[in-house]
DRENVEX-391848 format. One record per residue (C-alpha): residue in one letter; x, y, z. Coordinates in steps of 0.02 Angstrom, whole numbers, padded with zeros to 5 digits, always signed. Example, Ala and Ser with C-alpha at 12.3 -4.5 7.8 and 13.67 -1.06 7.14 Angstrom:
! DRENVEX-391848
a+00615-00225+00390;s+00684-00053+00357;
***
This chain:
! DRENVEX-391848
x+06137+04814+05177;x+05948+04800+05170;x+05870+04768+05001;x+05798+04923+04918;x+05628+04918+04833;x+05613+04985+04655;x+05461+04998+04541;x+05466+04943+04358;x+05316+05021+04268;x+05238+04941+04115;x+05197+05040+03958;x+05064+05062+03826;x+05089+05103+03643;x+04950+05230+03624;x+04968+05199+03438;x+05090+05107+03326;x+05109+05151+03142;x+05229+05060+03026;x+05288+05182+02895;x+05410+05074+02797;x+05527+04927+02789;x+05715+04946+02777;x+05836+04850+02667;x+05903+04764+02824;x+05729+04695+02862;x+05693+04811+03009;x+05538+04920+03007;x+05520+05107+03021;x+05384+05151+03144;x+05303+05291+03241;x+05226+05271+03413;x+05189+05358+03576;x+05241+05267+03734;x+05152+05302+03897;x+05219+05229+04060;x+05088+05170+04183;x+05081+05165+04373;x+05064+04975+04365;x+05210+04856+04352;x+05336+04744+04438;x+05427+04764+04603;x+05615+04737+04610;x+05712+04710+04771;x+05897+04744+04747;x+06029+04719+04880;x+06206+04784+04859;x+06350+04658+04872;x+06533+04702+04894;x+06601+04539+04819;x+06556+04574+04637;x+06431+04430+04626;x+06267+04454+04532;x+06131+04340+04597;x+05950+04314+04545;x+05847+04268+04697;x+05687+04203+04616;x+05709+04151+04433;x+05553+04164+04326;x+05474+03995+04286;x+05530+03936+04115;x+05664+04071+04097;x+05845+04015+04115;x+05943+04133+04229;x+06065+04177+04089;x+05916+04238+03986;x+05835+04337+04126;x+05835+04520+04078;x+05866+04580+04256;x+06025+04478+04268;x+06079+04520+04091;x+06056+04706+04128;x+06162+04695+04286;x+06299+04600+04195;x+06298+04724+04050;x+06317+04872+04168;x+06452+04786+04270;x+06548+04743+04112;x+06532+04918+04038;x+06582+05007+04199;x+06711+04886+04269;x+06624+04904+04436;x+06686+04783+04569;x+06522+04784+04666;x+06382+04657+04644;x+06197+04640+04681;x+06059+04520+04730;x+05901+04545+04628;x+05725+04483+04661;x+05576+04521+04549;x+05391+04513+04592;x+05301+04502+04424;x+05135+04591+04398;x+05150+04636+04214;x+05086+04498+04099;x+05225+04415+04000;x+05208+04423+03811;x+05072+04555+03819;x+05157+04699+03728;x+05172+04797+03891;x+05362+04792+03904;x+05374+04703+04072;x+05543+04621+04046;x+05614+04775+03963;x+05555+04882+04107;x+05634+04764+04233;x+05800+04778+04140;x+05787+04968+04134;x+05748+04978+04320;x+05900+04870+04359;x+06011+04986+04256;x+05941+05143+04338;x+05947+05070+04513;x+06123+05001+04499;x+06183+05164+04422;x+06127+05240+04587;x+06181+05100+04706;x+06352+05079+04625;x+06373+05269+04615;x+06424+05260+04432;x+06356+05429+04378;x+06311+05366+04204;x+06206+05483+04097;x+06034+05438+04035;x+06104+05421+03858;x+06241+05302+03915;x+06115+05192+04004;x+05999+05196+03853;x+06142+05135+03742;x+06174+04989+03859;x+05988+04956+03869;x+05972+04948+03680;x+06089+04797+03678;x+05962+04707+03789;x+05804+04747+03692;x+05723+04879+03582;x+05602+04937+03718;x+05728+04952+03861;x+05782+05131+03815;x+05601+05190+03825;x+05595+05155+04011;x+05764+05236+04042;x+05703+05388+03944;x+05571+05388+04079;x+05432+05501+04017;x+05296+05501+03882;x+05393+05475+03723;x+05369+05498+03537;x+05464+05357+03451;x+05527+05347+03272;x+05654+05247+03172;x+05648+05068+03234;x+05589+05138+03399;x+05758+05200+03458;x+05734+05384+03414;x+05644+05455+03566;x+05579+05630+03600;x+05480+05694+03748;x+05298+05726+03704;x+05185+05837+03809;x+05021+05742+03807;x+04868+05845+03851;x+04766+05811+04010;x+04631+05732+03901;x+04751+05588+03874;x+04863+05592+04028;x+04720+05598+04153;x+04623+05448+04087;x+04604+05282+04176;x+04678+05147+04063;x+04594+04978+04073;x+04711+04840+04013;x+04645+04665+03975;x+04758+04519+03928;x+04694+04355+03855;x+04786+04194+03896;x+04898+04195+03743;x+05074+04257+03705;x+05107+04339+03537;x+05284+04324+03465;x+05331+04496+03400;x+05447+04431+03263;x+05305+04328+03188;x+05195+04481+03170;x+05331+04593+03096;x+05371+04457+02967;x+05190+04423+02918;x+05149+04458+02736;x+04982+04536+02781;x+05061+04672+02888;x+05039+04845+02812;x+05200+04946+02806;x+05149+05107+02719;x+05065+05218+02850;x+05085+05402+02814;x+05211+05480+02935;x+05138+05596+03067;x+05215+05744+03158;x+05247+05752+03344;x+05167+05925+03345;x+05000+05846+03301;x+04993+05764+03472;x+05072+05890+03590;x+05002+06035+03689;x+04817+06041+03657;x+04792+05889+03547;x+04609+05842+03546;x+04579+05674+03629;x+04444+05613+03510;x+04546+05667+03359;x+04697+05576+03429;x+04605+05409+03436;x+04523+05438+03266;x+04685+05479+03177;x+04790+05339+03249;x+04785+05149+03263;x+04897+04999+03290;x+04952+04931+03121;x+04990+04760+03197;x+04816+04739+03267;x+04730+04665+03113;x+04864+04532+03089;x+04865+04482+03272;x+04675+04474+03280;x+04671+04363+03124;x+04799+04243+03199;x+04739+04244+03380;x+04550+04236+03406;x+04575+04265+03593;x+04645+04438+03557;x+04511+04475+03428;x+04369+04427+03546;x+04441+04522+03694;x+04467+04678+03589;x+04291+04667+03516;x+04220+04661+03694;x+04323+04810+03750;x+04274+04914+03597;x+04099+04926+03670;x+04169+05050+03795;x+04278+05164+03689;x+04419+05173+03562;x+04501+05011+03618;x+04660+04950+03536;x+04807+04833+03559;x+04972+04882+03640;x+05130+04843+03542;x+05121+04672+03461;x+04992+04613+03589;x+04915+04516+03666;x+04858+04651+03790;x+04721+04770+03736;x+04667+04931+03821;x+04539+05069+03825;x+04538+05240+03910;x+04392+05281+04025;x+04348+05433+04130;x+04337+05364+04307;x+04404+05234+04426;x+04226+05171+04453;x+04206+05135+04267;x+04377+05053+04262;x+04331+04942+04411;x+04169+04894+04323;x+04259+04839+04165;x+04389+04739+04260;x+04254+04652+04362;x+04156+04605+04205;x+04300+04563+04088;x+04287+04409+03977;x+04330+04237+04046;x+04508+04175+04030;x+04581+04350+04038;x+04675+04449+04168;x+04658+04635+04193;x+04705+04792+04285;x+04681+04978+04269;x+04813+05112+04289;x+04851+05294+04257;x+04991+05370+04156;x+05156+05425+04234;x+05236+05591+04193;x+05405+05521+04248;x+05482+05354+04291;x+05506+05341+04480;x+05695+05325+04451;x+05702+05466+04324;x+05821+05569+04431;x+05946+05426+04454;x+06023+05462+04283;x+06100+05626+04227;x+06034+05710+04069;
***
């Protein structure tokens, strides 16, 4: 069988508020996730011998820790499927940038193998398997703009207005990786943001009000610890309401045209990478899981 090509989109946290800390040490948060039409390519070939093979391991990542392979093994174990797969990943999403690249790869493997292995798993079943691999994996299986609460596992579809969906998102990543656990544990992190309502951001939400009323609560801590993030964000703020995605290090701003996006990418600070993308209404593999 020829290998099939699948797309693994990256994501932005349009905002990230931390509303509390639980007794178990986890944090309550609120966020809106937007999938982008930029990401990794996965080539997956069906095997009939049950073997799961990774064709091009990521540098510095042991195969047993690779999220693509872990996702395939988790689905094979849960389903008892006797089929296998060969998986190859072409990375485009920066690692450690807060864009969910590895989580998206895992989600795409689960969605694709659900289709290739003809398992018929529901979206909720795949999300439960995905959650064992990482907190962000279910977001990509959910597969549409999502309002997130709890520790990020409570997801609801959010109808973002054209003023937000139709923007061109410029994403700049400095050459630094930010460990999420370090930021969540930092004593300077604020954990008392006032909870918001999903209705405040659906169906007619004003774009300027959205950016004024929201922020990323991790941003100040990351900028204090990582000057590269602080300097890149300061540069991008010249062009709009720029902010950090997730726990960083990637920062982004929404602009009105591809020409403006191209201009910012061309003139980005030294020692950074960058791309621009538009939001996705649905994951390309959205229909491969039953609701």
